[in-house]
N, C-alpha and C positions, 0 to 999 in steps of 0.2 A: 288344125289343132282342135281337140274335142271341146265341147261346151263346158263352161265352168259349172260345177255343181252349185246349188243354192248355198250361200254362205252359212245359213243356219244349219244345213245338213252336215257340212264339213265340220262346223264347230261342234255340233251335237255328237258326231262320231268321234271327234278328237277328245271331247270331255268324257264320253262313255268308254273309250278304249281301255284306260287303266283298270276299269272294273272287270274287264274280260282278259286281263293279263297282257294287253298290248300297249305300246307307247302312244302318246298323243299324235305324233307325226304319222304313225301307222294307221290310226283311226281316220285322220284327214285324207291320207292317200287312198284308203279303202273307199271312203265316201266318193271321192273323185272318180275312181275306177268303176265303182258299182253303178254310178249314175251316168257314166259317159256313153254317148251315142256311138262314138268310135273309140276303140281301145287307145288309151293314152300311152305315150312313151315316158320315160323318166324325165326327160327335158320338158315335156308338156306339164307334168306334175309340178316341177319346179316353178314354171311360169304361172300355172293356175293357182297354186296354193301359196306361193311366195316363200317356200321353204328352201333351205340350202340344198345343194346337190348331194352332200353327204347325208343329211337327214333323210332325204328321199330314198337314197340308196339303202340305208340301214332299214328304213321302214318297209321297202319292197322285199328285202331279204326276210324280214320278220313275217310279213304277210304270206310269202311263198312257203316258208317253213311250216306255217300253221295250216297250209292248204286252203287259204282264203282267196288267193289269186293264182293265176298261171301266166307265164310269159308266152307270147305268141309272136311269130315273125310275119311281116308283110312281104309279099313277093317283091323282090328287087331292093329290099331294104335290109341293112345290117342291124337296125335298131330292134330292141325288144319292145313290144307293146304288151300292155297288161290287161287281163280280163278277169272278171269275177262272175261267179254263177249268179244270175239275176234272182233266183229263187231264195227268198228269205229263210225258208226252212232248211235249205242246204247250208246257209250261213250258220244257223243255229246248230245244225249237226256238226259242222266243222269246229265250232266253239266248244261244244260238249266233248268232242273227242280230245281236243287239246287240253281242256280243263282237267279231264280225267287223267290223261297221260302225264301232264306236268305237275299237277297238284295232288289229286286224290291218291293215285297209285303210290307215289313215294311216301306220302303221309301214312297210308295204310301199312306199308312195309315197315316203316320206322316205329309206328305204334305197336305193331305185332311183336317186333323184336324187343321193345321196351317192356311190354306186358309179360313176355316169356321169362325175362330175367328179373322180374319185380315181384315183391310180395304185397304190393298195393292192390287190394281187391277191386279198385275202381278202374284200373288200367285195362283189364281184359274186356269188360263191357264197352269201354270207349273204343278200343281197337276193333271190336266186332262191329260196332256201329259205323265206324269209318270204312271198314271193309265192305259192309253192306251198301253204303253210299257209293263206293268205288265200283262195286259190282253193278249197281243200278245204272250209273252213268255209262258203264261199258255196254250194258244191254241196250240202253237207249241209242247209243252210237252205232249199234249194229243195224239199225233200221235205216232204210233209205229216206230221203227227204219227204216223200209223199206219205209213207207210213208214219213217220215222226209227226207230221202235220195232223194226221187223223188221230193219232194217239193223244196228242196234246189237246186237240179240240174236243174229242169225244170220250177220252179215257179208254178207248178200245182200239185194237189193231184191226185193219181190214180183214174180212173173212177170206181164208184161202179157199180157192175153188177145188173141189174134190175131183180127182181124175176118175173118169168112168172106166170101169173094167170091161174091156171088149174081148170077150171070149167067143 
């Protein structure tokens, strides 16, 4: 069975999870998976975290749907074991993609429809601002984890190498 994550980390992830649109059990499961030296199974997570089997099952489904974990099989075993990308920037990228898809894009669509049918002059600028935020999140999510890290740390993307023209 994989090592137990530090209780403070599991607690921290569980408390932070709702701020990112995840359930508390999903946050705790993610902490255990992310920190595990060996990929844990659902049964391992039940034991490690003290959660019910149904809570763990729902949390794993939630994490897989958001692209935060993947299921893997061990040779000779029928159990699923769960892994997460160890790169925190890949985690941020997955969270950005999900926030844009689940929250900003639907809000932008609904506001645009409201602004179109309304004579309130404040709705159009509000709809445009939300659409700009949606577009910005979508552009951020198109970068890989390394590019996202550089962009967030320096404000600039890595320079693309120019191809030499060999004639």
